[in-house]
N, C-alpha and C positions, 0 to 999 in steps of 0.2 A: 726241552729247556724251560726254565722259568721265565716269566715275562715281568716287566717292570710294574710297580705300583699296585701289586696284587693285594697288599696287606689291608688296604682300606676295604676292599670287597670281601675278603675272607672274614674280617671282623663282623660283617653283617650276617655271617652264617655260623655263629658260634654253636648253634644247635646241630650243625652238620659236621663240624670238625670232630675228628676222632670217633666218628660213628660209622658202624657197619650198616649200610642201608640196603637191604635186600627185600624184594617182594616175597612175602612168606609163602604164598600159595604156589610159587613157581619153583623155589629151591628148597624150601623147608629147612633152612639153616637153623640149628638149635644149639644153645650153649648150656643145656641142662646137664649134659654128661661130659664133664671135661676134666683134664688133668693140668697140672702146673709144671712148666718147664723150669728146671733148676737154673738154666743159663739166662733166660730172659724174663722169667716171672709172668709170662703170657699164658693165658688159658687157651687150650687147643680143643677143638671139637672133634669127637671120635665117632659121630653118628651120621655123617653125611652119606646118604644112600648112593650107591654107585651110579644109579640112573639119574641122580640129581647133579652129578659133577658136570660143570660147564664144559662144553666141547667147542664153542665158538665165542671168543672173547674179543670185544672191542677195547683196545688200550688207548687211552687219551693222554697219556704222558710217558716220556721215556723211562721214568723210574719203574713204571708197571712193566713195560716191555723187557727191560733189563732183568728184572726179577723173574719174569716168566722164562727168559733165556737161561738164567742161572738154575732154575728148577727143571730145565730140560723140557719145557712146554711150549716152545715157539710154534709147534704145529697146531696149537689150539687157537692161534691168533686169526681172527677173521678180519680185523682192521687195526691199523695203527696210524700214528701221525708221521709227518715227514721228519720231525725232530727225533722220533723213535729210530728211524732209519739211519740218521746221522750218528747216533750213539751206538746203535746195534745193527751194523751193516749186514749181518746174517739175514735180516728181514727181507732183503731184496730178493732172496731166493724162495721165499714162502708164497709169494703171489697174493698176500693179503691186501685188502683195499686200504687206500690212504685217506684219512679223514682229518678234520680239524681237531685241535686239541681241546682240553678242558677250559681253556680261556675263551675259545670261540666256537664251541661245539654247535653242530646243527643236527636237529632231530632226523631230517630226511637222509643225511649221510649215514647216521648210525643205523637207521632202519634198513637202508639199502644193503648194508653188510650182513644183515640177518644174524646178529649175535644173540646168544642166550644169556650173556652177561656183559655189562659195561663196567670197566674199571677206570676210575679217574682219580687225580690227585691235584694238589695246589699247582698253579693258581686257578681260581674260579672267578667268574663274574655272575651277577644276578641273571643276566641274559643267558649265559652258558649253562648254568644250573637249571634254568627253566627249560632249555632245549633238551638237556639230558633227561629230565623228568618227563617231558612231553613225549619222548620216544616210547615210554612205557615198558622199557626193558629192565629187568632186575639190575641193580647197580651197586657197586662198592665205591664209596666216596671217601678219600683219605686226605688228611691234612697234617702231615708230620711237622714237628718243630725240633725235636731233640733226637739224638741217636737212639734212645729207648723207643721213641715213636717209630723210627725207621724200622727197627727190628720187629716191632709189633705189627707194622703194616706188612712186612715180608711174611710173617706168620699168618696174618689174615688171608693173604693171597694163597699161600701154600695150603692152608687148611681147606679153603673153599674149593681149591682145584684138586683136592684129593692127594696132595703131595706133602703131607705134614712132616714126615721124617726128613725129606730133602730140605724143607724149610728150616728145620732145627739145625741141620748140618751147615746150611748156608749162613745162618746167624752166628753159629759157633766159629766158623772160619773167619768171618769178618771181625768178631770180637778178639780172636787170637792175633790177627794182623795188627789191630789197634793196640792191643796190650803189649805186643813185642816192641813196637815203637815207643810206647810209654815207658817201658822198663829201660830202654836204651837211653832215653833222654832224662831219666829221673834225677840224675845228679848234675845236669847241665844248667848253666845260667839261663834264666827265663827271659828271653828277649821280648820286648813289647812289640806286638804285631797289629798293624792296622789292616783289616780285611774289608774290602768293599765289594758289594754286589751290584751297585749301580753308581754312575758318576754324576747324573743330573736329575734330581738332587742326589747328594751323597747318601747312600744307604748302606749300612753295615751288613755283613754277611749273616746268615741264619745261625740259630743256636747250635745246630749240629756242626757247623764250621768252627764255631768258638770251641766246642769240645775237641774237635780234631786239632786245632791250634794248640790247645793245652796238652793233648797227647803227644804232639810233635815237639814239645819242650818250649812253648812260648806262652805269653800272656796276651789274651785277646783284649784289644782296646774297645771300650765303650759297651753299649747294650746291644746285643745281637738283634738284627732286623730293624733297627731304628735309624732315623735320619740323624745326621751329624753335620756340624758346621766346619768349614775349611779351617777357620782360625783355631778351633778346638783341637783339631788333629795336629796342626802346626805346633800348638802349645804343648801337646803331649810328647812331641819329639820321638816318634816311634823308631825302633831299630830296624824294622822291616815293614815294607808296604807291599800288600798283595791285592791285585785286582782280578776279579773273576766276574765279568759283567754278564748278566743274563742275555743269552742269545748271541753273544759276541764271539763265541768260540775262543780262539787264541789271539784275537785281533784288537785287544785293548791298546790304545796309544799311550804308552808309558811316559813318553817325553812330555805329553800334555798334562799328565797327572802331576809330575814334579814341578811343572810350571805354575801350579796353583799358588796363590798368595802365601808366602812364608814356608812352603813345603821344600823349596830348594835348600833351606838351611837345616832341615831335619837330618838326623844321623843316617836314616835310610837313604836319602838322596845323596848325601856326601860320600857314603860308602858304596854307592851303586847297588844297594839292596832293595831294589824296586822290581817287582815281579808280576807277570801275568800267569795265571794258572787257568788251564782250559775250563771253560764254563761247565761242561758236563762232569768234570771231576769234583766240583764243589757244590753245584746247584742241582744235581740229580740225586735225590735221596734213595740210593740203591748201592749195590756193591762197588760202583764206580767211585764211591767216597774213599775207598782204600787207595786208589790212585791219587786222589786229592790229598790224602794224608801223607803219602810218600813225597809228593811234590812240596807240600808244606814243610816237611821235615828237612828236605834238601835246601829250601829257602831259609829256614830258621837256623839250622845247624849244618852248613855245608861242610864243616870239618868232620862231621860224623856220617853224613849220608851223601851218596853220589847224586849228581844231577839227574832228575827223573823226567820221563816223558810227560809232556804237557806243562812244563815249567819254562818260561822265557824271562830272561833278565834284561833290564834296561842296558842299552849300549852307552858306556861312558864317553863323553866328549873328550877328544884328545886336544891338548893345548899346544 
């Protein structure tokens, strides 16, 4: 799961974001002989020698573990985080070591798992990046912001693991799911949707969530990933309020959200359209976003979509 206040730290690592960071003399990953996918526009490497394909991976974020699962490669995991196990219960049967995530990584834990590749994704801190680098293991560091970034990261993982075709199919399947919802909501009225990733301070959800809101037939309030003031949200009078707090699972206190100054008068609060969506459905940049999309669609257009797993609605007070 994502942690709070990671944006300040990731800004300090602009040179790391979107970069494939691999120690050349260990994996010899090359991009000189590549082709372009029609579906994603991502370049895929075709010259990874079989003996260089990683066999023991340390995954420092759930998005990495979920993608490895989707690629049928859980048996390659040497280590994962406890959050990975929450999102991907199949990991309990693999016997892989449990280590701290990319927010609080420790070099000694990584080394103890004896991986030949470390994969990490947002959020990072200066200290955690230093620990990952100190381990001296080849590493793939990701920092997605948009859906296009998420797809590209999936293909980075698939390519480096020698499972490129499975990666192509994975991305295509997700794109098909999103497009099907987009087509269904194309002619619907676009409700204004406030989506928050954290409550103190108020932080709006990431850009990929804004894209999912639009695919689900809504209009995303504000600038994704930025802080916002309570009074600005109240003044905007959103039709739907969605909370998916980092690390909170499905335990966001919706009654406290509508008790914020002026929020009780919004259309969302008056109509009981205040929802919690499971953290991993919106904050884990992997195939779990499809579940988040379906939950968003049910919240925004309940007349068109059934209530989905991971969606909880505020209980209206009876007078």
